[in-house]
N, C-alpha and C positions, 0 to 999 in steps of 0.2 A: 643377509637378504631382508628386505623390508616389505611386509604385506601391505598392499595398496588396493582399496576397494573402489570399483567403478560401478555406478548405478545409473541405469537408463531412465528415460523419461517416464515410462509406464510404471516402473517400480517406485520411482519417487512419488508419483501420484498415490500409489497404494499405501505408502508409509506416512502420508501427511493427512491431518485433519485439522479443521480451522480452530477449534477450541485450544488445542495444544499450541498452534502457531501464534495465537493471540498471546498466550502466556510467555512464549519464547521471545516474541518481539518486545513485550513489556520488560522482560528481563534484560534484553539488550539495551533498551533505553535507560534502565536504572543502573546498569553497570557503567554506562557512559557517564551518567550523572555522578556516580561515586568515584570517578577517575580510575575505574577498573577496566576500561575499554577506550580505545582511541582509533581515530580514522587516519589513514595515510592519504596523501594528496591524490586527487582523481587524475586519471590519464585519459586523454581523448585524442584520437588521430583520424583524419580523413584520408583515405587512400585515393578517393576520387570525389571531390566536392559534390554533394547531392546524390551520389551514386553508391558510395561505399565508405563505411567508417567503423570504428570500434571504440569502446570505452572500457576502462578498468576501474572498479571500485574495490578498495581493499582496507583492511584494518586488523587490529589486534584486540582480542578480548582476554585480558589478563585474568579476569575473574572466571573465565571458562577454560583457560589453558589452551587457547587456540589462536591462530592467525590465518590469514588467507586472502583470497580475492574472488571476485566475480568478473569474468570477461564476457562482454556481449558484443557481437559484431552484426552489422547490417549491410548486406550487399543487395542492392535493389534489383539487379538483373538475375538473381538466383532463381526466382520462380520459373523463368523461361528455360532454366536448365534442370527443372524438376527438383530444385533444392529450396529449403525454406529461406526466406529473406533474412530472418532474424535467428541467430544461433548464439547460444551462451552456455557457459558452464561455471560451476562453483568448485574451487579447490580449497580444501581444509588441511592445515598442518598443525602439528603439536608444538605449542610455544615453549615447552620445556626442553624439547630435543631438536626442534626444527625438522623432524621427520614428517613427510606427507602422510596423511591418514586416508584420504580418498577424494574422489571427485564425482560430480553428477551433473545431469542436465539442469540448466539454470532456469528454464521457463516456468515449470510448476512451482519452484521455490519462489521466484519473483512474484508470480500471481498470488500465491497464498500470503506471503508476508506483506505485499502491498495492500491486499484486501484487509488483512488484520490491522494495518496502520489506520485505515479509514475508520474501522470500528472502534479502535482504541481512542482516536480523537473524539468520537461521539461519546464514548463511555465516560471520559474525564471532563469533557467541556460542554456537552449538550445538557439541556434541562432533562432531568430523569423522566419526566412525564411526557416527553416528546412522542408524538404519534405519527407525524407526516414526514416521510423521507423523500427528498427529491434527488434523483440520480441523474446527473448531467453527463451523458455518454452511456452507450449501451454496447461497448465492445467486449473484448476478452476479459477485462477486469471486472465488469459489472456484476456478475453472479457472486464473485468473491466479496465485493463491497457489501452486497445485500446480506450475504450469510453472516459476515462479521458483525454487521450492525444488528441483525436479529439476535445474535448471541449476546451482544453487549447492551442492547436497549430493549427491554422486555415489553414496552408499551406501543411499539410500532404497529399501526393499523392500516397505513396506506403507503404504497411506494409508487411515486410518480416518475415516469421515465421520459427523458427528453433527448432527442438527437438533433444536433444543430442544423443538419442539412436534409434529414429524411424522417418525416413523421411516420412513413411506412415502416422503416426499420424499428422505430420506437414501438409501434403497434405490434409488429411481429415478435419483438422481444417480450413485451408485457403479456402477450397471450400465451407464450411458451415457457416463461421463466419458472413457473411452479414445477412443471415437469422436469425442466433442466436442473433445478436445484435438487429435486429428488434423485435424479440420476447422478449428479456430481457429489452430493454430500450425504446421501442416505444409502444408495446401493453400493457405493465404493468402500465404505468404512465399517469395520467391525467394532472398533473402539468407540465408546460413547454413542452407540447406535440409538439408544433411547432419547438422548439429548436432541439429535437431529430429527428423529421421528416426531417429537413433541413440537419442535420449532416449525417444521414444515407442514404440520397438520393444524396450525393455527388458522382456522377458517376466517377469522376476522381480518386477515391481511388482504388488502385489495391491491392489485397491480394494474395501473392505468398508464396509457401513453398520453402525452400532451404535445401540442404544437404552439402553446402559449407559455413561453418561458417566464414572462412577467407575472402572470397570474399564479403559475406554479411556485415561483419564488415567494410571492406574497403570502402563500398558504403554508409554506414549508417550515418545519421546525429544525430539520437537519438537511443540509445540502452537501452532497459528495460530488465533486467534479473530477472526472477521469477522462479527459479528452486530449487530443494533440493541438488544441486551439492556440492561435497566436494573437487573439484579440479577446476582450472581455465578452463573455456570454451573459453575465449577470451584472446589472447596474446597481449602484448603492441605493438609489431612491426606491427600489423595489423591495428592499430587505426589511422585514419587520424586526422590532426589538426582540431579543431572546433567541435569534437564529444562530445555529452553529454551522460552520463550514469545515469540512475536511477536504483540503485541496490536494489532489493526488497527481494530476496530469502534468503540471509544470515541473520538469526535471532537467531542463537544459535551457540555455540562454535563448530568449525569443519567444518562449511559450508564455501564455497568459490565459486565465479562464474567468477571473472575476475583476471587477472594477478596482483599480488600485486605490481609489479614494475610500474604499471600505476600511483600509488599514488605518486611517486617521482616527477612527472612533472605536474600532474593535480591540478586543484583547487578543494579542497575537502570540501564538506558540509555534515552535518548530521542532524538527527532529535534530537538526544541526544548524547553528547560526550561520556559519561560513557558507555552507551549501545554499541555504535559503536566500541569502542576499546576493549570491552569484548566479544561481541557476533556478531558484524556486519561484513560487508565486509572489514571494516577498520582494523579489529583485527589482521590479519596476517601481514600486512604491519607495523602496530604499534609494534607488539611483535618481529618482525625481526629487528626492529630498522631502518627501511627504512624511517619512518616518526615519528614525535613526536606529542604530543597534540597540540603544537604551530603551526604545519603544517596544522591542520584542520582550515579552514578559519573561519567558523562560523556555528551555527545551523540555520536551515531554517527560523525560525521566524525573525532573524535579517535581512535576505535578503528581506523577504516580507515587513518588516517595512521600508526598505530603509536605514537601519543602516550600512549594509555591501554590497558592490557591488557583484553581481554574477560573470558573466564573464567580463573580462576586454577588450577582443578583440575577433574577429572572429576565431582566431587561438587557443584560450584556449581549452583544454580538461577539462571538468567539470565532477565531480562525486558527485551524491547525494546518500549517504548511508542511506537508510530508514529501520531501524530495527523494526519499529512499536512500538508506545508508547501508554500507557493506556489512555492518554489524548484524543487521536483520538477516541477511542471507547466510552469514557464517554460522550464527547460532542455530538457525533452522537446519542448515546442512549438517552440522555436527550431530544434531538430534537424529536426523535421517540415518547417518552412518552408524550410530549406536543401535537404532532399531533394526537396521539391515543386518548388523552382526548378530543380534539376538535371533533373528528369523532366518539367517542364512541366505539373505537376498543379495544379489549383485555378483559381479565377477571379481575375484581376488587374484591379483598378479603379484609377483615378487620383483621389486625394483632392484 
């Protein structure tokens, strides 16, 4: 008999906190760079075009003795059936034995590790003195992007929020986000309580909405894009020298958030080169011939390990194209399984 732990969404949330997830995602990137982790080919299938699909991201972390997958499905008609449109789970297996260790709800894992990636991009590529963060998009990911950036960038004083089609949504978000961050990252976690208390009580941080994306871009030091956009929201001529971009939203063919011409002068970094040129923000610039693979400076793990410099000067424009890789999900999920075992959380069944 093989013990197999299943953890529901609420318990996953209780076991995760952003500082640890940032460290886990950094480790996933460095294991990949050291050839101690690898990705398997992505699987995508449409059951009904525009109505129902699923994708599978999977990989092997030799350095952590695990392999596994994340499966996410989207069925557009589900809300009418009182079911969520988006459903996902992460499955982790022991790579020494092939024995499954456990599985869990994929949504909180995805939100935390994606937020962590945006903050990691800023940590290694933005100017350390950066004060102004522009958040393009104010959906489910936005609070996680803010928290990760507050953890990694200690000088942030202003967060400007832009929604491409609704200034009202951006305003509602900016007026409620302080309370929401307290609820999500202070009330929920016992570990590192003082860290989140200190971060969230930084009264110098101002949250404002904007309907002028050009002016907001011109003023920004760090720009995080996390939208489903299929056309550029930010043009090259608006961007000042020294700006850093963490591009999060483009994770499948057809998506685009920033002007592809930015890639011709920026220092470009990615989480995975193959994914970036096929489904990431880098895809359009690459396929239009504006850049080649050789113009991608490095994957993020190389920067973290100090093998490749990030920015070379305060004038550099830097882009981190984070398409999201299974290694982030798996290393985070394995951490959750270990914490759950320690605390006796989750349902254990015998396979």
